[in-house]
N, CA, C and O atoms as a GROMACS GRO file, in nm:
protein
  560
    1MET      N    1  -2.326   2.170   4.154
    1MET     CA    2  -2.319   2.274   4.060
    1MET      C    3  -2.403   2.256   3.936
    1MET      O    4  -2.445   2.348   3.866
    2GLU      N    5  -2.423   2.128   3.916
    2GLU     CA    6  -2.508   2.095   3.772
    2GLU      C    7  -2.641   2.134   3.772
    2GLU      O    8  -2.704   2.178   3.676
    3LYS      N    9  -2.690   2.111   3.915
    3LYS     CA   10  -2.836   2.143   3.959
    3LYS      C   11  -2.879   2.302   3.938
    3LYS      O   12  -2.981   2.354   3.892
    4VAL      N   13  -2.751   2.360   3.995
    4VAL     CA   14  -2.792   2.512   3.972
    4VAL      C   15  -2.775   2.569   3.834
    4VAL      O   16  -2.833   2.667   3.788
    5LEU      N   17  -2.673   2.483   3.769
    5LEU     CA   18  -2.674   2.522   3.617
    5LEU      C   19  -2.814   2.498   3.556
    5LEU      O   20  -2.861   2.586   3.484
    6ARG      N   21  -2.876   2.396   3.577
    6ARG     CA   22  -3.022   2.369   3.521
    6ARG      C   23  -3.109   2.466   3.550
    6ARG      O   24  -3.183   2.508   3.460
    7ILE      N   25  -3.116   2.515   3.666
    7ILE     CA   26  -3.179   2.636   3.734
    7ILE      C   27  -3.161   2.772   3.648
    7ILE      O   28  -3.256   2.840   3.610
    8ILE      N   29  -3.042   2.800   3.628
    8ILE     CA   30  -2.991   2.922   3.549
    8ILE      C   31  -3.034   2.908   3.416
    8ILE      O   32  -3.082   3.008   3.361
    9ASP      N   33  -3.024   2.787   3.345
    9ASP     CA   34  -3.059   2.742   3.202
    9ASP      C   35  -3.202   2.779   3.196
    9ASP      O   36  -3.251   2.859   3.115
   10ALA      N   37  -3.262   2.716   3.285
   10ALA     CA   38  -3.420   2.720   3.250
   10ALA      C   39  -3.480   2.857   3.272
   10ALA      O   40  -3.575   2.891   3.202
   11ASN      N   41  -3.429   2.939   3.366
   11ASN     CA   42  -3.479   3.076   3.397
   11ASN      C   43  -3.412   3.176   3.292
   11ASN      O   44  -3.469   3.280   3.257
   12PHE      N   45  -3.303   3.141   3.250
   12PHE     CA   46  -3.247   3.230   3.135
   12PHE      C   47  -3.339   3.213   3.022
   12PHE      O   48  -3.402   3.310   2.977
   13ASN      N   49  -3.351   3.092   2.972
   13ASN     CA   50  -3.456   3.075   2.882
   13ASN      C   51  -3.584   3.153   2.909
   13ASN      O   52  -3.617   3.250   2.840
   14ARG      N   53  -3.648   3.109   3.003
   14ARG     CA   54  -3.788   3.183   3.047
   14ARG      C   55  -3.778   3.329   3.027
   14ARG      O   56  -3.856   3.385   2.951
   15ALA      N   57  -3.689   3.393   3.089
   15ALA     CA   58  -3.666   3.529   3.093
   15ALA      C   59  -3.663   3.607   2.950
   15ALA      O   60  -3.726   3.707   2.915
   16ARG      N   61  -3.559   3.517   2.869
   16ARG     CA   62  -3.511   3.556   2.720
   16ARG      C   63  -3.650   3.544   2.654
   16ARG      O   64  -3.686   3.646   2.595
   17GLU      N   65  -3.732   3.447   2.651
   17GLU     CA   66  -3.847   3.439   2.566
   17GLU      C   67  -3.954   3.537   2.602
   17GLU      O   68  -4.016   3.604   2.520
   18ALA      N   69  -3.968   3.540   2.723
   18ALA     CA   70  -4.079   3.619   2.788
   18ALA      C   71  -4.062   3.769   2.725
   18ALA      O   72  -4.155   3.833   2.677
   19LEU      N   73  -3.925   3.813   2.734
   19LEU     CA   74  -3.897   3.956   2.693
   19LEU      C   75  -3.922   3.951   2.543
   19LEU      O   76  -3.979   4.049   2.496
   20ARG      N   77  -3.889   3.855   2.462
   20ARG     CA   78  -3.931   3.865   2.319
   20ARG      C   79  -4.066   3.869   2.281
   20ARG      O   80  -4.108   3.931   2.184
   21VAL      N   81  -4.139   3.798   2.365
   21VAL     CA   82  -4.292   3.795   2.350
   21VAL      C   83  -4.331   3.939   2.396
   21VAL      O   84  -4.414   3.988   2.320
   22ILE      N   85  -4.297   4.014   2.493
   22ILE     CA   86  -4.342   4.145   2.505
   22ILE      C   87  -4.296   4.222   2.393
   22ILE      O   88  -4.379   4.291   2.333
   23GLU      N   89  -4.169   4.219   2.351
   23GLU     CA   90  -4.130   4.300   2.246
   23GLU      C   91  -4.202   4.276   2.103
   23GLU      O   92  -4.217   4.370   2.025
   24ASP      N   93  -4.242   4.152   2.074
   24ASP     CA   94  -4.321   4.133   1.963
   24ASP      C   95  -4.476   4.161   1.980
   24ASP      O   96  -4.546   4.171   1.879
   25GLY      N   97  -4.520   4.172   2.082
   25GLY     CA   98  -4.654   4.222   2.117
   25GLY      C   99  -4.680   4.379   2.085
   25GLY      O  100  -4.769   4.431   2.019
   26LEU      N  101  -4.561   4.443   2.161
   26LEU     CA  102  -4.555   4.584   2.140
   26LEU      C  103  -4.521   4.627   1.999
   26LEU      O  104  -4.578   4.723   1.946
   27ARG      N  105  -4.434   4.560   1.943
   27ARG     CA  106  -4.377   4.590   1.814
   27ARG      C  107  -4.499   4.547   1.703
   27ARG      O  108  -4.502   4.623   1.606
   28PHE      N  109  -4.581   4.458   1.702
   28PHE     CA  110  -4.665   4.422   1.600
   28PHE      C  111  -4.814   4.450   1.618
   28PHE      O  112  -4.897   4.459   1.527
   29CYS      N  113  -4.838   4.463   1.756
   29CYS     CA  114  -4.987   4.505   1.809
   29CYS      C  115  -4.992   4.648   1.830
   29CYS      O  116  -5.097   4.712   1.816
   30TYR      N  117  -4.883   4.700   1.863
   30TYR     CA  118  -4.905   4.866   1.930
   30TYR      C  119  -4.814   4.929   1.823
   30TYR      O  120  -4.869   5.019   1.759
   31GLY      N  121  -4.703   4.906   1.794
   31GLY     CA  122  -4.602   4.948   1.719
   31GLY      C  123  -4.557   5.110   1.716
   31GLY      O  124  -4.485   5.162   1.631
   32GLU      N  125  -4.612   5.168   1.817
   32GLU     CA  126  -4.589   5.336   1.821
   32GLU      C  127  -4.446   5.356   1.907
   32GLU      O  128  -4.375   5.454   1.883
   33ASN      N  129  -4.418   5.281   1.984
   33ASN     CA  130  -4.317   5.305   2.088
   33ASN      C  131  -4.198   5.237   2.060
   33ASN      O  132  -4.179   5.125   2.110
   34ARG      N  133  -4.104   5.297   1.977
   34ARG     CA  134  -3.978   5.258   1.952
   34ARG      C  135  -3.879   5.246   2.073
   34ARG      O  136  -3.796   5.157   2.090
   35ASP      N  137  -3.902   5.350   2.151
   35ASP     CA  138  -3.809   5.345   2.257
   35ASP      C  139  -3.802   5.252   2.349
   35ASP      O  140  -3.699   5.202   2.392
   36LEU      N  141  -3.954   5.219   2.392
   36LEU     CA  142  -3.966   5.122   2.488
   36LEU      C  143  -3.954   4.989   2.423
   36LEU      O  144  -3.946   4.901   2.509
   37ILE      N  145  -3.950   4.943   2.299
   37ILE     CA  146  -3.896   4.811   2.246
   37ILE      C  147  -3.765   4.833   2.242
   37ILE      O  148  -3.705   4.738   2.291
   38GLU      N  149  -3.688   4.929   2.199
   38GLU     CA  150  -3.536   4.909   2.222
   38GLU      C  151  -3.485   4.920   2.371
   38GLU      O  152  -3.370   4.883   2.396
   39HIS      N  153  -3.563   4.969   2.468
   39HIS     CA  154  -3.514   4.951   2.617
   39HIS      C  155  -3.541   4.796   2.633
   39HIS      O  156  -3.445   4.736   2.683
   40LEU      N  157  -3.641   4.725   2.604
   40LEU     CA  158  -3.668   4.578   2.632
   40LEU      C  159  -3.557   4.502   2.547
   40LEU      O  160  -3.501   4.407   2.603
   41LYS      N  161  -3.524   4.530   2.434
   41LYS     CA  162  -3.416   4.481   2.334
   41LYS      C  163  -3.304   4.468   2.418
   41LYS      O  164  -3.251   4.358   2.429
   42LYS      N  165  -3.257   4.573   2.484
   42LYS     CA  166  -3.145   4.603   2.560
   42LYS      C  167  -3.147   4.515   2.688
   42LYS      O  168  -3.045   4.451   2.716
   43ILE      N  169  -3.238   4.509   2.754
   43ILE     CA  170  -3.252   4.430   2.881
   43ILE      C  171  -3.229   4.268   2.837
   43ILE      O  172  -3.166   4.184   2.902
   44ARG      N  173  -3.299   4.248   2.711
   44ARG     CA  174  -3.265   4.094   2.661
   44ARG      C  175  -3.143   4.088   2.627
   44ARG      O  176  -3.089   3.981   2.654
   45HIS      N  177  -3.073   4.173   2.572
   45HIS     CA  178  -2.948   4.137   2.512
   45HIS      C  179  -2.830   4.148   2.634
   45HIS      O  180  -2.734   4.073   2.642
   46SER      N  181  -2.857   4.255   2.723
   46SER     CA  182  -2.762   4.233   2.858
   46SER      C  183  -2.785   4.108   2.932
   46SER      O  184  -2.690   4.060   2.992
   47LEU      N  185  -2.899   4.049   2.935
   47LEU     CA  186  -2.934   3.929   3.006
   47LEU      C  187  -2.826   3.822   2.923
   47LEU      O  188  -2.724   3.772   2.970
   48SER      N  189  -2.870   3.807   2.812
   48SER     CA  190  -2.771   3.723   2.732
   48SER      C  191  -2.612   3.714   2.748
   48SER      O  192  -2.540   3.615   2.762
   49GLU      N  193  -2.583   3.852   2.739
   49GLU     CA  194  -2.428   3.868   2.752
   49GLU      C  195  -2.378   3.840   2.907
   49GLU      O  196  -2.267   3.794   2.930
   50GLY      N  197  -2.455   3.868   2.990
   50GLY     CA  198  -2.422   3.834   3.101
   50GLY      C  199  -2.412   3.674   3.151
   50GLY      O  200  -2.316   3.633   3.216
   51VAL      N  201  -2.504   3.604   3.118
   51VAL     CA  202  -2.527   3.458   3.110
   51VAL      C  203  -2.392   3.412   3.037
   51VAL      O  204  -2.311   3.337   3.090
   52GLU      N  205  -2.383   3.446   2.954
   52GLU     CA  206  -2.263   3.392   2.847
   52GLU      C  207  -2.138   3.407   2.925
   52GLU      O  208  -2.068   3.309   2.951
   53LYS      N  209  -2.104   3.544   2.966
   53LYS     CA  210  -1.995   3.594   3.026
   53LYS      C  211  -1.965   3.483   3.145
   53LYS      O  212  -1.864   3.413   3.146
   54ASN      N  213  -2.071   3.478   3.246
   54ASN     CA  214  -2.059   3.410   3.373
   54ASN      C  215  -2.084   3.277   3.402
   54ASN      O  216  -2.058   3.224   3.511
   55PHE      N  217  -2.137   3.218   3.302
   55PHE     CA  218  -2.178   3.066   3.295
   55PHE      C  219  -2.157   3.000   3.158
   55PHE      O  220  -2.120   2.882   3.160
   56GLY      N  221  -2.175   3.059   3.044
   56GLY     CA  222  -2.131   3.014   2.920
   56GLY      C  223  -2.229   2.934   2.856
   56GLY      O  224  -2.264   2.834   2.918
   57PHE      N  225  -2.284   2.957   2.739
   57PHE     CA  226  -2.411   2.885   2.698
   57PHE      C  227  -2.386   2.724   2.676
   57PHE      O  228  -2.478   2.643   2.681
   58ALA      N  229  -2.238   2.685   2.649
   58ALA     CA  230  -2.209   2.535   2.634
   58ALA      C  231  -2.239   2.469   2.761
   58ALA      O  232  -2.309   2.368   2.764
   59SER      N  233  -2.190   2.522   2.865
   59SER     CA  234  -2.196   2.465   3.006
   59SER      C  235  -2.354   2.450   3.044
   59SER      O  236  -2.395   2.350   3.103
   60LEU      N  237  -2.435   2.554   3.007
   60LEU     CA  238  -2.564   2.556   3.039
   60LEU      C  239  -2.649   2.437   2.964
   60LEU      O  240  -2.727   2.357   3.014
   61LYS      N  241  -2.612   2.449   2.839
   61LYS     CA  242  -2.692   2.354   2.741
   61LYS      C  243  -2.632   2.191   2.788
   61LYS      O  244  -2.708   2.095   2.773
   62LYS      N  245  -2.546   2.178   2.824
   62LYS     CA  246  -2.470   2.043   2.881
   62LYS      C  247  -2.576   1.976   2.989
   62LYS      O  248  -2.615   1.859   2.988
   63GLU      N  249  -2.613   2.085   3.086
   63GLU     CA  250  -2.719   2.036   3.194
   63GLU      C  251  -2.836   2.040   3.174
   63GLU      O  252  -2.908   2.021   3.272
   64ARG      N  253  -2.889   2.062   3.058
   64ARG     CA  254  -3.037   2.094   3.004
   64ARG      C  255  -3.094   1.929   2.986
   64ARG      O  256  -3.022   1.841   2.938
   65ASP      N  257  -3.213   1.908   3.026
   65ASP     CA  258  -3.283   1.807   3.002
   65ASP      C  259  -3.428   1.837   2.982
   65ASP      O  260  -3.514   1.815   3.067
   66SER      N  261  -3.449   1.888   2.866
   66SER     CA  262  -3.585   1.927   2.800
   66SER      C  263  -3.686   1.804   2.813
   66SER      O  264  -3.795   1.809   2.870
   67SER      N  265  -3.633   1.696   2.751
   67SER     CA  266  -3.734   1.590   2.768
   67SER      C  267  -3.780   1.538   2.908
   67SER      O  268  -3.890   1.485   2.924
   68GLY      N  269  -3.692   1.555   3.001
   68GLY     CA  270  -3.731   1.516   3.138
   68GLY      C  271  -3.762   1.630   3.236
   68GLY      O  272  -3.742   1.624   3.357
   69ASP      N  273  -3.812   1.730   3.171
   69ASP     CA  274  -3.872   1.848   3.239
   69ASP      C  275  -4.004   1.839   3.279
   69ASP      O  276  -4.090   1.830   3.192
   70THR      N  277  -4.039   1.840   3.411
   70THR     CA  278  -4.165   1.822   3.464
   70THR      C  279  -4.271   1.926   3.429
   70THR      O  280  -4.392   1.908   3.445
   71GLY      N  281  -4.216   2.033   3.380
   71GLY     CA  282  -4.293   2.164   3.330
   71GLY      C  283  -4.351   2.142   3.196
   71GLY      O  284  -4.457   2.196   3.164
   72ARG      N  285  -4.287   2.065   3.116
   72ARG     CA  286  -4.309   2.028   2.989
   72ARG      C  287  -4.482   1.994   2.956
   72ARG      O  288  -4.541   2.022   2.852
   73GLU      N  289  -4.532   1.934   3.062
   73GLU     CA  290  -4.676   1.892   3.030
   73GLU      C  291  -4.793   1.983   3.078
   73GLU      O  292  -4.912   1.956   3.072
   74ILE      N  293  -4.733   2.103   3.131
   74ILE     CA  294  -4.829   2.191   3.186
   74ILE      C  295  -4.904   2.258   3.078
   74ILE      O  296  -4.847   2.312   2.983
   75ASP      N  297  -5.024   2.256   3.093
   75ASP     CA  298  -5.129   2.310   2.963
   75ASP      C  299  -5.156   2.459   2.988
   75ASP      O  300  -5.243   2.486   3.071
   76SER      N  301  -5.090   2.563   2.924
   76SER     CA  302  -5.100   2.724   2.945
   76SER      C  303  -5.172   2.773   2.823
   76SER      O  304  -5.138   2.875   2.764
   77ARG      N  305  -5.298   2.678   2.777
   77ARG     CA  306  -5.366   2.764   2.656
   77ARG      C  307  -5.493   2.842   2.688
   77ARG      O  308  -5.590   2.831   2.612
   78ASP      N  309  -5.498   2.917   2.792
   78ASP     CA  310  -5.614   3.009   2.832
   78ASP      C  311  -5.607   3.122   2.718
   78ASP      O  312  -5.506   3.169   2.667
   79LYS      N  313  -5.738   3.151   2.693
   79LYS     CA  314  -5.748   3.276   2.608
   79LYS      C  315  -5.704   3.386   2.672
   79LYS      O  316  -5.734   3.397   2.790
   80ALA      N  317  -5.639   3.471   2.621
   80ALA     CA  318  -5.600   3.597   2.663
   80ALA      C  319  -5.592   3.692   2.549
   80ALA      O  320  -5.580   3.660   2.431
   81THR      N  321  -5.601   3.834   2.606
   81THR     CA  322  -5.590   3.939   2.503
   81THR      C  323  -5.446   3.972   2.500
   81THR      O  324  -5.369   3.916   2.578
   82ILE      N  325  -5.401   4.067   2.410
   82ILE     CA  326  -5.255   4.108   2.372
   82ILE      C  327  -5.208   4.153   2.478
   82ILE      O  328  -5.093   4.115   2.501
   83ARG      N  329  -5.268   4.242   2.578
   83ARG     CA  330  -5.239   4.308   2.693
   83ARG      C  331  -5.222   4.214   2.800
   83ARG      O  332  -5.133   4.235   2.883
   84GLN      N  333  -5.307   4.099   2.808
   84GLN     CA  334  -5.264   4.010   2.925
   84GLN      C  335  -5.134   3.936   2.908
   84GLN      O  336  -5.056   3.906   2.998
   85ILE      N  337  -5.119   3.908   2.761
   85ILE     CA  338  -4.995   3.836   2.734
   85ILE      C  339  -4.884   3.903   2.763
   85ILE      O  340  -4.784   3.843   2.804
   86ILE      N  341  -4.886   4.028   2.748
   86ILE     CA  342  -4.757   4.128   2.784
   86ILE      C  343  -4.763   4.132   2.916
   86ILE      O  344  -4.655   4.112   2.971
   87GLU      N  345  -4.874   4.156   3.002
   87GLU     CA  346  -4.848   4.179   3.140
   87GLU      C  347  -4.799   4.043   3.185
   87GLU      O  348  -4.700   4.047   3.257
   88ARG      N  349  -4.854   3.912   3.153
   88ARG     CA  350  -4.795   3.794   3.210
   88ARG      C  351  -4.667   3.765   3.189
   88ARG      O  352  -4.600   3.703   3.272
   89ASN      N  353  -4.607   3.816   3.045
   89ASN     CA  354  -4.474   3.803   3.040
   89ASN      C  355  -4.383   3.893   3.121
   89ASN      O  356  -4.268   3.856   3.145
   90PHE      N  357  -4.428   4.008   3.163
   90PHE     CA  358  -4.372   4.081   3.242
   90PHE      C  359  -4.354   4.008   3.380
   90PHE      O  360  -4.246   3.995   3.436
   91MET      N  361  -4.450   3.973   3.419
   91MET     CA  362  -4.414   3.888   3.544
   91MET      C  363  -4.358   3.756   3.549
   91MET      O  364  -4.312   3.711   3.653
   92ARG      N  365  -4.360   3.685   3.430
   92ARG     CA  366  -4.286   3.579   3.394
   92ARG      C  367  -4.110   3.585   3.403
   92ARG      O  368  -4.034   3.504   3.456
   93THR      N  369  -4.080   3.709   3.331
   93THR     CA  370  -3.945   3.776   3.330
   93THR      C  371  -3.900   3.813   3.462
   93THR      O  372  -3.788   3.773   3.495
   94GLY      N  373  -3.976   3.892   3.553
   94GLY     CA  374  -3.938   3.940   3.673
   94GLY      C  375  -3.907   3.810   3.767
   94GLY      O  376  -3.802   3.807   3.832
   95GLU      N  377  -3.998   3.705   3.774
   95GLU     CA  378  -3.977   3.581   3.855
   95GLU      C  379  -3.858   3.524   3.809
   95GLU      O  380  -3.778   3.491   3.897
   96ALA      N  381  -3.819   3.501   3.670
   96ALA     CA  382  -3.701   3.415   3.616
   96ALA      C  383  -3.570   3.522   3.665
   96ALA      O  384  -3.465   3.470   3.702
   97LEU      N  385  -3.583   3.653   3.665
   97LEU     CA  386  -3.461   3.730   3.690
   97LEU      C  387  -3.454   3.711   3.835
   97LEU      O  388  -3.340   3.684   3.875
   98ARG      N  389  -3.552   3.718   3.931
   98ARG     CA  390  -3.534   3.683   4.069
   98ARG      C  391  -3.462   3.547   4.096
   98ARG      O  392  -3.368   3.533   4.175
   99THR      N  393  -3.520   3.442   4.014
   99THR     CA  394  -3.447   3.321   4.040
   99THR      C  395  -3.283   3.312   4.009
   99THR      O  396  -3.199   3.262   4.084
  100LEU      N  397  -3.263   3.370   3.891
  100LEU     CA  398  -3.160   3.389   3.824
  100LEU      C  399  -3.065   3.449   3.972
  100LEU      O  400  -2.981   3.378   4.026
  101GLU      N  401  -3.088   3.551   4.008
  101GLU     CA  402  -3.047   3.649   4.103
  101GLU      C  403  -3.003   3.569   4.223
  101GLU      O  404  -2.884   3.570   4.258
  102GLU      N  405  -3.081   3.511   4.278
  102GLU     CA  406  -3.068   3.419   4.389
  102GLU      C  407  -2.974   3.304   4.366
  102GLU      O  408  -2.884   3.282   4.447
  103TYR      N  409  -2.991   3.230   4.262
  103TYR     CA  410  -2.918   3.093   4.273
  103TYR      C  411  -2.778   3.114   4.202
  103TYR      O  412  -2.687   3.030   4.207
  104SER      N  413  -2.770   3.237   4.133
  104SER     CA  414  -2.621   3.269   4.089
  104SER      C  415  -2.549   3.316   4.200
  104SER      O  416  -2.428   3.330   4.184
  105LYS      N  417  -2.599   3.344   4.316
  105LYS     CA  418  -2.514   3.368   4.435
  105LYS      C  419  -2.417   3.271   4.474
  105LYS      O  420  -2.312   3.301   4.532
  106THR      N  421  -2.456   3.136   4.438
  106THR     CA  422  -2.386   3.006   4.472
  106THR      C  423  -2.260   3.012   4.389
  106THR      O  424  -2.158   2.967   4.441
  107THR      N  425  -2.252   3.062   4.268
  107THR     CA  426  -2.151   3.070   4.178
  107THR      C  427  -2.080   3.170   4.130
  107THR      O  428  -1.958   3.162   4.112
  108SER      N  429  -2.154   3.280   4.104
  108SER     CA  430  -2.097   3.414   4.073
  108SER      C  431  -2.186   3.530   4.112
  108SER      O  432  -2.282   3.564   4.042
  109PRO      N  433  -2.147   3.596   4.240
  109PRO     CA  434  -2.182   3.712   4.293
  109PRO      C  435  -2.211   3.818   4.195
  109PRO      O  436  -2.305   3.896   4.206
  110GLU      N  437  -2.107   3.816   4.080
  110GLU     CA  438  -2.115   3.944   3.976
  110GLU      C  439  -2.243   3.917   3.889
  110GLU      O  440  -2.324   4.006   3.863
  111ALA      N  441  -2.252   3.798   3.851
  111ALA     CA  442  -2.388   3.765   3.774
  111ALA      C  443  -2.512   3.794   3.875
  111ALA      O  444  -2.608   3.862   3.837
  112SER      N  445  -2.506   3.750   3.981
  112SER     CA  446  -2.632   3.801   4.089
  112SER      C  447  -2.642   3.940   4.058
  112SER      O  448  -2.745   3.966   3.995
  113LEU      N  449  -2.563   4.044   4.083
  113LEU     CA  450  -2.562   4.169   4.059
  113LEU      C  451  -2.641   4.230   3.944
  113LEU      O  452  -2.727   4.317   3.958
  114LEU      N  453  -2.601   4.169   3.820
  114LEU     CA  454  -2.636   4.194   3.706
  114LEU      C  455  -2.778   4.158   3.699
  114LEU      O  456  -2.852   4.237   3.640
  115PHE      N  457  -2.831   4.044   3.753
  115PHE     CA  458  -2.973   4.003   3.734
  115PHE      C  459  -3.039   4.086   3.833
  115PHE      O  460  -3.154   4.118   3.801
  116HIS      N  461  -2.999   4.128   3.937
  116HIS     CA  462  -3.078   4.230   4.045
  116HIS      C  463  -3.111   4.358   3.957
  116HIS      O  464  -3.224   4.398   3.933
  117ASN      N  465  -2.983   4.420   3.910
  117ASN     CA  466  -3.005   4.546   3.831
  117ASN      C  467  -3.106   4.537   3.709
  117ASN      O  468  -3.183   4.626   3.674
  118LEU      N  469  -3.090   4.407   3.646
  118LEU     CA  470  -3.168   4.404   3.513
  118LEU      C  471  -3.339   4.400   3.580
  118LEU      O  472  -3.436   4.466   3.541
  119ARG      N  473  -3.332   4.310   3.680
  119ARG     CA  474  -3.484   4.308   3.748
  119ARG      C  475  -3.569   4.428   3.764
  119ARG      O  476  -3.687   4.441   3.731
  120PHE      N  477  -3.472   4.533   3.834
  120PHE     CA  478  -3.520   4.665   3.856
  120PHE      C  479  -3.523   4.758   3.744
  120PHE      O  480  -3.601   4.853   3.747
  121ASP      N  481  -3.434   4.735   3.634
  121ASP     CA  482  -3.472   4.824   3.502
  121ASP      C  483  -3.597   4.738   3.421
  121ASP      O  484  -3.662   4.797   3.335
  122LEU      N  485  -3.620   4.622   3.450
  122LEU     CA  486  -3.759   4.547   3.398
  122LEU      C  487  -3.858   4.627   3.471
  122LEU      O  488  -3.949   4.674   3.403
  123TYR      N  489  -3.858   4.653   3.598
  123TYR     CA  490  -3.990   4.698   3.667
  123TYR      C  491  -4.010   4.848   3.622
  123TYR      O  492  -4.122   4.899   3.625
  124GLY      N  493  -3.909   4.910   3.583
  124GLY     CA  494  -3.934   5.056   3.522
  124GLY      C  495  -3.992   5.038   3.384
  124GLY      O  496  -4.092   5.101   3.351
  125ALA      N  497  -3.933   4.956   3.304
  125ALA     CA  498  -3.987   4.922   3.173
  125ALA      C  499  -4.139   4.895   3.185
  125ALA      O  500  -4.212   4.964   3.114
  126GLU      N  501  -4.192   4.806   3.265
  126GLU     CA  502  -4.304   4.743   3.304
  126GLU      C  503  -4.402   4.864   3.297
  126GLU      O  504  -4.495   4.881   3.218
  127LYS      N  505  -4.346   4.966   3.425
  127LYS     CA  506  -4.437   5.065   3.447
  127LYS      C  507  -4.473   5.146   3.319
  127LYS      O  508  -4.588   5.169   3.283
  128LYS      N  509  -4.356   5.187   3.252
  128LYS     CA  510  -4.374   5.247   3.103
  128LYS      C  511  -4.467   5.194   3.023
  128LYS      O  512  -4.546   5.266   2.963
  129THR      N  513  -4.470   5.060   3.013
  129THR     CA  514  -4.544   4.982   2.919
  129THR      C  515  -4.704   5.007   2.980
  129THR      O  516  -4.792   5.051   2.906
  130ALA      N  517  -4.724   4.983   3.086
  130ALA     CA  518  -4.856   4.978   3.158
  130ALA      C  519  -4.905   5.116   3.111
  130ALA      O  520  -5.011   5.126   3.049
  131SER      N  521  -4.830   5.221   3.138
  131SER     CA  522  -4.897   5.358   3.101
  131SER      C  523  -4.919   5.371   2.941
  131SER      O  524  -5.020   5.420   2.890
  132PHE      N  525  -4.818   5.323   2.876
  132PHE     CA  526  -4.857   5.310   2.713
  132PHE      C  527  -4.963   5.237   2.678
  132PHE      O  528  -5.032   5.275   2.583
  133LEU      N  529  -4.994   5.127   2.744
  133LEU     CA  530  -5.096   5.041   2.711
  133LEU      C  531  -5.232   5.096   2.746
  133LEU      O  532  -5.334   5.071   2.683
  134ASP      N  533  -5.224   5.181   2.863
  134ASP     CA  534  -5.349   5.237   2.914
  134ASP      C  535  -5.386   5.364   2.809
  134ASP      O  536  -5.503   5.404   2.807
  135ARG      N  537  -5.285   5.426   2.722
  135ARG     CA  538  -5.326   5.521   2.644
  135ARG      C  539  -5.360   5.461   2.494
  135ARG      O  540  -5.404   5.536   2.407
  136HIS      N  541  -5.340   5.343   2.472
  136HIS     CA  542  -5.356   5.276   2.340
  136HIS      C  543  -5.466   5.188   2.330
  136HIS      O  544  -5.495   5.147   2.217
  137GLY      N  545  -5.542   5.145   2.444
  137GLY     CA  546  -5.670   5.050   2.449
  137GLY      C  547  -5.623   4.925   2.428
  137GLY      O  548  -5.505   4.898   2.406
  138GLU      N  549  -5.706   4.852   2.432
  138GLU     CA  550  -5.705   4.700   2.423
  138GLU      C  551  -5.701   4.651   2.287
  138GLU      O  552  -5.773   4.706   2.204
  139LYS      N  553  -5.618   4.544   2.249
  139LYS     CA  554  -5.583   4.492   2.131
  139LYS      C  555  -5.601   4.324   2.140
  139LYS      O  556  -5.557   4.250   2.228
  140ASN      N  557  -5.668   4.290   2.036
  140ASN     CA  558  -5.709   4.150   2.057
  140ASN      C  559  -5.635   4.076   1.944
  140ASN      O  560  -5.647   3.954   1.932
   0.00000   0.00000   0.00000
């Protein structure tokens, strides 16, 4: 169970952080689409509420091993445009939600369904964001 909780914790953090990156990019670099930003915020808050309800933040933190995480040493400092950052973080969020969906099946089918629904909600937001970005051009 503790290994599954580490997977849940890592992917919850990955999804939540990536959603915030998307929100901030849209808000501070594009700023015109309040509805889209609010939609992404709603996804992030629903994710946090679902994780707290089904796993508890304290139990996840208890299993965390940040200092021993092998992903810690990966260098990801490639130059990117704002649009690329937003697009990559949508992919990161989708991957994390899929991982949450699959591994939560071992302990909480209810949570698995939530993550499934959030993933498909994210896909819709991603499509709307792509259209929005197409209309507003590249930002650096």
